[in-house]
Backbone as JSON Lines, residues from 0, in Angstrom:
{"i":0,"aa":"M","n":[-3.99,8.56,-3.86],"ca":[-4.63,7.4,-2.99],"c":[-3.71,6.76,-2.41]}
{"i":1,"aa":"L","n":[-1.86,6.55,-3.4],"ca":[-1.23,5.69,-3.05],"c":[-0.23,6.24,-2.23]}
{"i":2,"aa":"R","n":[-0.32,7.58,-2.31],"ca":[1.1,8.68,-1.37],"c":[1.07,8.33,0.14]}
{"i":3,"aa":"K","n":[-0.06,8.45,0.61],"ca":[0.17,8.06,2.23],"c":[0.7,6.84,2.59]}
{"i":4,"aa":"P","n":[0.15,5.97,2.27],"ca":[0.98,4.45,2.38],"c":[2.09,4.28,2.06]}
{"i":5,"aa":"I","n":[2.74,4.55,0.71],"ca":[4.03,4.63,0.02],"c":[4.84,5.55,1.07]}
{"i":6,"aa":"D","n":[4.54,6.69,1.53],"ca":[5.23,7.25,2.3],"c":[5.69,6.93,4.18]}
{"i":7,"aa":"I","n":[4.7,6.17,4.09],"ca":[4.7,5.36,5.4],"c":[5.69,4.15,5.61]}
{"i":8,"aa":"M","n":[5.55,3.38,4.34],"ca":[6.73,2.41,4.11],"c":[7.84,2.74,3.65]}
{"i":9,"aa":"E","n":[8.05,3.88,3.43],"ca":[9.28,4.95,3.51],"c":[10.1,5.03,4.78]}
{"i":10,"aa":"K","n":[9.02,5.79,5.39],"ca":[9.76,5.81,6.56],"c":[10.26,4.81,7.28]}
{"i":11,"aa":"K","n":[9.45,3.79,7.32],"ca":[9.42,2.66,7.85],"c":[11.01,1.89,7.75]}
{"i":12,"aa":"V","n":[11.14,1.75,6.3],"ca":[12.39,1.23,5.95],"c":[13.69,1.92,6.13]}
{"i":13,"aa":"S","n":[13.82,3.21,6.01],"ca":[14.52,4.16,6.06],"c":[15.01,4.29,7.56]}
{"i":14,"aa":"A","n":[13.51,3.91,8.81],"ca":[14.28,3.89,10.27],"c":[15.03,2.6,10.29]}
{"i":15,"aa":"I","n":[14.18,1.32,9.73],"ca":[14.6,0.28,9.53],"c":[16.81,0.45,9.31]}
{"i":16,"aa":"V","n":[16.34,0.87,8.48],"ca":[18.03,0.88,7.74],"c":[18.89,1.89,8.31]}
{"i":17,"aa":"K","n":[18.45,2.83,9.13],"ca":[19.27,3.84,9.94],"c":[19.63,2.95,11.5]}
{"i":18,"aa":"G","n":[18.72,2.3,11.69],"ca":[19.01,1.56,12.82],"c":[17.61,2.07,13.93]}
{"i":19,"aa":"E","n":[16.95,3.1,13.58],"ca":[16.35,3.94,14.53],"c":[14.84,2.71,14.91]}
{"i":20,"aa":"E","n":[14.02,3.6,15.76],"ca":[12.84,3.34,16.4],"c":[12.03,3.11,15.42]}
{"i":21,"aa":"V","n":[11.5,2.09,14.89],"ca":[10.31,2.07,13.97],"c":[9.07,2.78,14.26]}
{"i":22,"aa":"S","n":[8.28,3.28,13.9],"ca":[7.06,3.75,13.94],"c":[5.9,2.52,14.42]}
{"i":23,"aa":"D","n":[4.95,2.85,15.11],"ca":[3.77,1.98,15.92],"c":[2.94,1.78,14.77]}
{"i":24,"aa":"V","n":[3.06,2.14,13.69],"ca":[1.79,2.21,12.81],"c":[2.42,0.69,12.12]}
{"i":25,"aa":"K","n":[1.0,-0.12,11.85],"ca":[1.0,-1.48,11.78],"c":[0.34,-2.31,10.35]}
{"i":26,"aa":"Y","n":[-0.91,-0.82,10.13],"ca":[-1.53,-1.3,9.25],"c":[-2.49,-0.15,8.71]}
{"i":27,"aa":"V","n":[-2.72,0.25,8.03],"ca":[-3.26,1.19,7.5],"c":[-4.46,0.61,6.23]}
{"i":28,"aa":"L","n":[-5.57,0.74,6.56],"ca":[-7.0,0.64,5.76],"c":[-7.23,1.56,5.14]}
{"i":29,"aa":"Y","n":[-7.6,1.41,3.8],"ca":[-8.33,2.08,3.03],"c":[-9.6,1.98,2.24]}
{"i":30,"aa":"S","n":[-10.56,2.57,2.43],"ca":[-11.99,2.1,1.53],"c":[-12.03,2.9,0.54]}
{"i":31,"aa":"A","n":[-12.35,2.58,-0.55],"ca":[-13.04,2.98,-2.09],"c":[-13.86,2.55,-2.68]}
{"i":32,"aa":"H","n":[-14.62,3.13,-4.07],"ca":[-15.14,2.29,-4.66],"c":[-14.23,1.78,-6.12]}
{"i":33,"aa":"D","n":[-15.32,0.97,-6.89],"ca":[-14.6,0.43,-7.95],"c":[-13.68,1.21,-8.84]}
{"i":34,"aa":"D","n":[-14.06,2.13,-9.09],"ca":[-13.64,3.26,-10.2],"c":[-12.34,3.49,-9.35]}
{"i":35,"aa":"Q","n":[-12.24,3.7,-8.17],"ca":[-11.13,4.34,-7.72],"c":[-10.0,3.1,-7.59]}
{"i":36,"aa":"V","n":[-10.57,1.59,-7.32],"ca":[-9.63,0.74,-7.3],"c":[-9.1,0.35,-9.1]}
{"i":37,"aa":"T","n":[-10.31,0.88,-10.05],"ca":[-9.65,0.44,-11.05],"c":[-8.78,1.33,-11.53]}
{"i":38,"aa":"N","n":[-8.49,3.15,-10.96],"ca":[-7.52,4.11,-11.54],"c":[-6.55,3.53,-11.06]}
{"i":39,"aa":"M","n":[-6.54,3.15,-9.98],"ca":[-5.29,2.3,-9.1],"c":[-4.36,1.57,-9.75]}
{"i":40,"aa":"L","n":[-5.16,0.69,-10.11],"ca":[-4.88,-0.98,-10.79],"c":[-4.39,-0.6,-12.15]}
{"i":41,"aa":"N","n":[-4.74,0.72,-12.75],"ca":[-4.26,1.44,-14.24],"c":[-3.44,2.29,-14.72]}
{"i":42,"aa":"F","n":[-3.12,2.66,-12.88],"ca":[-1.48,3.55,-12.74],"c":[-0.44,2.41,-12.12]}
{"i":43,"aa":"L","n":[-0.58,1.8,-11.67],"ca":[0.45,0.65,-11.47],"c":[0.68,0.09,-12.6]}
{"i":44,"aa":"G","n":[-0.41,-0.03,-13.36],"ca":[0.15,-0.92,-14.97],"c":[-0.26,-2.53,-14.74]}
{"i":45,"aa":"V","n":[-1.29,-2.94,-14.0],"ca":[-1.78,-4.25,-13.46],"c":[-2.51,-4.67,-14.66]}
{"i":46,"aa":"D","n":[-2.65,-5.93,-15.07],"ca":[-3.43,-6.38,-16.33],"c":[-4.96,-7.03,-15.51]}
{"i":47,"aa":"Y","n":[-6.05,-6.6,-15.82],"ca":[-6.79,-7.18,-15.5],"c":[-7.76,-7.4,-15.98]}
{"i":48,"aa":"Y","n":[-9.27,-8.16,-16.26],"ca":[-10.02,-8.02,-16.62],"c":[-11.38,-7.28,-16.34]}
{"i":49,"aa":"W","n":[-11.7,-7.23,-15.05],"ca":[-12.72,-6.32,-14.36],"c":[-12.53,-6.39,-13.04]}
{"i":50,"aa":"I","n":[-13.01,-5.67,-12.34],"ca":[-13.09,-5.29,-10.98],"c":[-14.12,-5.77,-10.02]}
{"i":51,"aa":"P","n":[-14.12,-6.87,-9.68],"ca":[-15.77,-7.46,-9.03],"c":[-15.9,-6.77,-7.66]}
{"i":52,"aa":"F","n":[-17.15,-6.77,-7.56],"ca":[-17.81,-6.07,-6.21],"c":[-16.92,-6.22,-5.04]}
{"i":53,"aa":"A","n":[-16.58,-5.54,-4.0],"ca":[-16.19,-5.85,-2.88],"c":[-13.86,-6.86,-3.16]}
{"i":54,"aa":"A","n":[-14.22,-6.18,-4.13],"ca":[-12.42,-6.3,-4.57],"c":[-11.2,-5.61,-3.2]}
{"i":55,"aa":"T","n":[-10.6,-6.56,-3.33],"ca":[-9.05,-6.15,-2.37],"c":[-8.69,-6.24,-2.75]}
{"i":56,"aa":"V","n":[-7.35,-4.97,-2.67],"ca":[-5.97,-4.99,-3.24],"c":[-4.79,-4.62,-1.73]}
{"i":57,"aa":"T","n":[-4.35,-5.55,-1.59],"ca":[-3.29,-5.88,-0.23],"c":[-1.9,-5.53,-0.74]}
{"i":58,"aa":"F","n":[-1.56,-4.19,0.01],"ca":[0.2,-3.99,-0.06],"c":[0.78,-4.59,0.98]}
{"i":59,"aa":"E","n":[1.62,-5.26,1.45],"ca":[2.6,-5.72,2.29],"c":[4.22,-5.49,2.2]}
{"i":60,"aa":"L","n":[4.33,-5.26,3.39],"ca":[5.84,-4.4,3.62],"c":[6.39,-5.89,4.85]}
{"i":61,"aa":"K","n":[7.26,-6.59,3.97],"ca":[8.59,-7.27,4.81],"c":[9.26,-7.28,4.45]}
{"i":62,"aa":"Y","n":[9.96,-7.74,5.92],"ca":[11.81,-7.73,6.37],"c":[11.24,-9.01,7.44]}
{"i":63,"aa":"S","n":[12.99,-8.63,7.44],"ca":[13.54,-9.86,8.21],"c":[15.35,-9.35,8.8]}
{"i":64,"aa":"A","n":[15.34,-9.01,10.07],"ca":[16.78,-9.2,10.65],"c":[17.94,-9.54,9.7]}
């Protein structure tokens, strides 16, 4: 589940560091059930009490010149 967004972020960072043209991908949206969100948070080692209905998990890649 996390492989594709992490790959996109790695490619963006690599292009920025090398001074190459950055891809046009600016936003990636995934939809998942609560059990998939639970599994992802467990994998990432996040401490949580419960996953509410319609929960959101956001990853941002920020950089500045």
